C-alpha positions in Angstrom: -3.9 11.8 33.9 -6.2 13.2 31.5 -3.3 13.4 29.0 -2.9 9.7 29.0 -6.7 9.4 28.3 -6.6 11.8 25.5 -3.6 10.1 24.0 -5.2 6.6 24.2 -8.3 7.9 22.6 -6.3 9.5 19.9 -4.3 6.1 19.4 -7.5 4.6 19.1 -9.1 6.7 16.7 -5.8 6.6 14.2 -5.9 2.8 14.5 -9.6 2.8 13.6 -9.1 5.1 10.8 -6.2 3.2 9.3 -8.3 0.0 9.6 -11.1 1.4 7.8 -8.9 2.8 5.0 -7.0 -0.6 4.5 -9.8 -3.1 5.0 -11.7 -2.3 1.6 -8.1 -2.2 -0.2 -7.5 -5.7 1.1 -11.1 -7.1 0.6 -11.6 -5.8 -2.8 -8.0 -6.4 -3.8 -7.5 -3.1 -5.0 -3.7 -3.2 -4.7 -3.5 -5.9 -7.2 -5.9 -4.5 -9.5 -3.6 -1.3 -9.4 -0.5 -3.5 -9.9 -2.1 -5.2 -12.9 -2.9 -1.6 -14.6 0.9 -0.5 -14.0 2.4 -3.7 -15.2 2.4 -3.0 -18.9 4.2 0.5 -18.2 6.7 -1.3 -16.0 7.4 -4.1 -18.5 7.7 -1.6 -21.2 10.4 0.3 -19.2 12.2 -2.9 -18.0 12.2 -4.5 -21.4 14.3 -1.6 -22.9 17.2 -2.0 -20.2 20.3 -3.4 -21.7 21.2 -6.6 -19.8 24.6 -8.5 -19.3 23.9 -11.9 -20.2 27.4 -13.3 -19.4 27.8 -15.8 -16.6 
Protein backbone atom coordinates (compact mmCIF):
# COMPACT_ATOMS: atom_id res chain seq x y z
CA UNK A 1 0.00 0.00 0.00
CA UNK A 2 2.88 2.37 0.74
CA UNK A 3 4.28 1.70 -2.74
CA UNK A 4 1.10 3.00 -4.36
CA UNK A 5 1.22 6.15 -2.24
CA UNK A 6 4.85 6.80 -3.19
CA UNK A 7 4.08 6.13 -6.86
CA UNK A 8 1.22 8.63 -6.79
CA UNK A 9 3.42 11.19 -5.03
CA UNK A 10 6.22 10.78 -7.60
CA UNK A 11 3.72 11.00 -10.45
CA UNK A 12 2.31 14.20 -8.96
CA UNK A 13 5.80 15.68 -8.52
CA UNK A 14 6.77 14.81 -12.10
CA UNK A 15 3.57 16.33 -13.51
CA UNK A 16 4.03 19.46 -11.40
CA UNK A 17 7.65 19.78 -12.52
CA UNK A 18 6.70 19.41 -16.17
CA UNK A 19 3.99 22.03 -15.76
CA UNK A 20 6.41 24.46 -14.08
CA UNK A 21 8.88 24.04 -16.93
CA UNK A 22 6.43 24.24 -19.83
CA UNK A 23 4.17 27.03 -18.54
CA UNK A 24 6.78 29.84 -18.84
CA UNK A 25 7.68 28.54 -22.32
CA UNK A 26 4.02 28.84 -23.32
CA UNK A 27 3.36 32.12 -21.47
CA UNK A 28 6.38 34.00 -22.85
CA UNK A 29 6.13 32.38 -26.32
CA UNK A 30 9.74 31.22 -26.07
CA UNK A 31 9.29 28.42 -28.60
CA UNK A 32 8.31 30.84 -31.39
CA UNK A 33 11.09 33.26 -30.44
CA UNK A 34 13.59 30.43 -30.76
CA UNK A 35 12.05 29.38 -34.07
CA UNK A 36 12.32 32.93 -35.43
CA UNK A 37 16.02 32.93 -34.51
CA UNK A 38 16.61 29.61 -36.32
CA UNK A 39 14.47 30.47 -39.38
CA UNK A 40 17.18 32.32 -41.37
CA UNK A 41 19.50 29.33 -41.03
CA UNK A 42 16.77 26.95 -42.17
CA UNK A 43 15.81 29.18 -45.11
CA UNK A 44 19.44 29.41 -46.19
CA UNK A 45 19.73 25.62 -46.10
CA UNK A 46 16.46 24.86 -47.90
CA UNK A 47 16.96 27.55 -50.55
CA UNK A 48 20.11 25.73 -51.72
CA UNK A 49 18.28 22.44 -52.34
CA UNK A 50 17.64 21.69 -56.03
CA UNK A 51 13.98 21.19 -56.77
CA UNK A 52 12.24 19.34 -59.55
CA UNK A 53 9.62 21.81 -60.80
CA UNK A 54 8.00 19.49 -63.36
CA UNK A 55 4.37 18.65 -62.83
